[in-house]
Structures are given as C-alpha cells and as structure tokens.
C-alpha positions as CSV (number, residue, x, y, z in Angstrom):
1,X,-14.9,73.5,-4.7
2,X,-16.1,70.1,-4.0
3,X,-19.8,69.5,-3.4
4,X,-20.8,68.9,0.2
5,X,-21.7,65.3,0.8
6,X,-24.6,64.3,3.0
7,X,-24.5,61.1,4.9
8,X,-26.6,58.3,3.4
9,X,-29.5,57.1,5.6
10,X,-30.0,53.5,6.3
11,X,-33.2,52.3,4.5
12,X,-34.1,50.1,7.5
13,X,-34.1,53.1,9.9
14,X,-37.3,53.3,11.8
15,X,-39.3,56.5,12.3
16,X,-39.4,56.2,16.1
17,X,-38.9,59.5,17.9
18,X,-37.5,59.6,21.4
19,X,-40.1,61.2,23.7
20,X,-39.1,63.5,26.6
21,X,-40.3,62.3,30.0
22,X,-41.1,64.5,33.0
23,X,-38.7,64.6,35.9
24,X,-40.9,62.3,37.9
25,X,-41.1,59.8,35.1
26,X,-37.3,59.9,34.6
27,X,-36.9,59.2,38.3
28,X,-39.4,56.3,38.1
29,X,-37.6,55.0,35.1
30,X,-34.1,55.1,36.8
31,X,-35.5,53.5,40.0
32,X,-37.2,50.8,38.1
33,X,-34.2,50.0,36.0
34,X,-32.0,49.8,39.1
35,X,-34.5,47.5,40.7
36,X,-34.6,45.3,37.6
37,X,-30.8,45.1,37.5
38,X,-30.8,44.2,41.2
39,X,-33.4,41.5,40.6
40,X,-31.7,39.9,37.6
41,X,-28.0,40.3,38.3
42,X,-27.5,40.2,42.1
43,X,-27.1,36.7,43.7
44,X,-27.4,38.2,47.2
45,X,-30.8,39.7,46.3
46,X,-32.0,36.3,45.0
47,X,-31.3,34.9,48.5
48,X,-33.2,37.7,50.2
49,X,-36.0,37.4,47.7
50,X,-36.5,33.7,48.5
51,X,-36.6,34.6,52.2
52,X,-39.3,37.3,51.5
53,X,-41.3,34.9,49.4
54,X,-41.1,32.3,52.2
55,X,-42.2,34.9,54.7
56,X,-45.0,36.2,52.5
57,X,-46.5,32.9,51.5
58,X,-45.4,30.2,53.9
59,X,-45.6,31.7,57.4
60,X,-47.6,30.3,60.2
61,X,-47.3,29.8,63.9
62,X,-47.2,26.2,65.3
63,X,-49.8,26.3,68.1
64,X,-48.0,23.3,69.8
65,X,-45.1,25.6,70.5
66,X,-47.1,28.3,72.3
67,X,-48.1,28.2,76.0
68,X,-51.6,29.7,75.6
69,X,-54.2,30.7,73.1
70,X,-53.5,34.4,73.8
71,X,-49.7,33.9,73.0
72,X,-50.6,32.0,69.9
73,X,-53.0,34.7,68.7
74,X,-50.3,37.4,69.3
75,X,-47.6,35.4,67.4
76,X,-50.1,34.7,64.6
77,X,-51.0,38.4,64.3
78,X,-47.3,39.3,64.1
79,X,-46.7,36.6,61.5
80,X,-49.7,38.0,59.5
81,X,-48.2,41.5,59.5
82,X,-44.7,40.3,58.7
83,X,-46.2,38.3,55.8
84,X,-48.1,41.4,54.5
85,X,-44.9,43.5,54.7
86,X,-43.0,41.0,52.7
87,X,-45.7,40.8,50.0
88,X,-46.0,44.5,49.8
89,X,-42.2,44.9,49.3
90,X,-42.2,42.2,46.5
91,X,-45.2,43.8,44.9
92,X,-43.7,47.3,45.0
93,X,-40.5,46.1,43.4
94,X,-42.5,44.3,40.6
95,X,-44.7,47.4,40.1
96,X,-41.6,49.7,39.8
97,X,-39.9,47.4,37.3
98,X,-43.2,47.2,35.2
99,X,-43.6,51.0,35.3
100,X,-40.0,51.4,34.1
101,X,-40.5,49.0,31.2
102,X,-43.6,51.0,30.2
103,X,-41.8,54.4,30.5
104,X,-38.8,53.0,28.5
105,X,-41.2,52.1,25.7
106,X,-42.8,55.5,25.9
107,X,-39.4,57.2,25.8
108,X,-38.2,55.2,22.8
109,X,-41.5,56.0,20.9
110,X,-42.5,52.3,20.9
111,X,-45.7,53.2,22.8
112,X,-47.4,56.5,21.9
113,X,-49.4,58.2,24.6
114,X,-52.5,60.1,23.4
115,X,-54.1,63.0,25.0
116,X,-57.2,62.3,27.0
117,X,-60.4,63.7,25.6
118,X,-62.8,65.2,28.1
119,X,-66.3,65.4,27.0
C-alpha cells in the first residue's frame, strides 16, 4: 500500500482564524456591504448623493421671494428640517459602511475583540 500523502502547507499562510458573528452582526455586515457597493458602483446613487449633500449643506430660503416674515420663517423651518433629514441619511449610510468594515475585519480575524473586564 502506498503511504497517504498530506497536502503541503504554504509557508506564507497566516494564522488568522475566521470568527463567527452573531445574527445581528451578520445582518449589519450584509447591509453595510450593500450600502458600500451602492455608494461606490452606482452612478444613479452618485447623483442622488450630490442632491442630498446640496440639501444638507447648501439650503436656505431667499427672503426676497417670500411675501411676509411669517412665510419666510415657515419656509426656513422646513428647509432646516429637510437639511437635517438629508444629513442624517448620509451619516447613517456612512456609519453602516464603517460598521461593516469593522465587522469584516473582526470576522476575518484581523481585529481581535477582547472580553470586557468588570471590576
């Protein structure tokens, strides 16, 4: 009988161990990766993103186009809230992508989480 051969291991192989994530973390990872792909590879999203950035950081009401101070205040308040909504959406997308990058590094073993010590 011939001796059983074992496969040779590559000497450059790293000792990284893939970590299992919780269901919630797996969901966050998948969502963040999807948002990353949308942000980097979707020309339509780039157009919408520019609109949101414009709404978030370059919105104001021209008082010359309003009939009264009360109307101007109402339009300014609505512009303020629309601006905040646009900022929040952009920030949530960025936060989800950042969280996914972190979880991907945890999953691959690049970042090791340590248990908290409570004293």
